[in-house]
N, C-alpha and C positions, 0 to 999 in steps of 0.2 A: 576420604569420602566427604562429599559436601552434604550438609544437612539443610534441607529446606524447611522453613517454618510451617508451611501449609500442608506438608506431606505427612502421612502416617508411617511409622516405622515399627518393625517387629524387633523386639529386644530379647535375644536369647542369652540367658545368663550362663549357659554351658557349665553347670556344676556349682557355680558360686550363687549365693542367695537362694539355695534350694534347687537350682537347675531349672527354674521356671521360665516362662515366656510372657512378656507384656507387649501391648500395643500402645505406643505413645506418639503424640504429635511432635513434630520437629521443634516447634516453639517451646513446648514444655521441656524437652530435652535441653535446649539451649539455655533457658532461663532458670530451671529448677534442678536439673540433674547434670551438672557439668562433670561429675565423676564418671558418668556413663561414657562420655567422650574419651576420657583418659583410659578407661578400661578397654574400650574398643581399640585404641592405639596400642595397648599392651597385649592384645589378643585374648583377653579374659572374657569379653562379651562380643557376641556377633550382632551386628546391626544391619537390617535389611529393609529397604524401602518397599512399602506395600502398595500405596497408590500415589 
């Protein structure tokens, strides 16, 4: 999946981190949360583009 800096993404933790959902901009994911990208690759987190 390609992550765009200006787009908003829904991050579904699917049982990890309390099973919650966050909405985070692509730029923030790329710069501050690289572990989210690794978890998406491992299937632990679901990432969906919102806009």
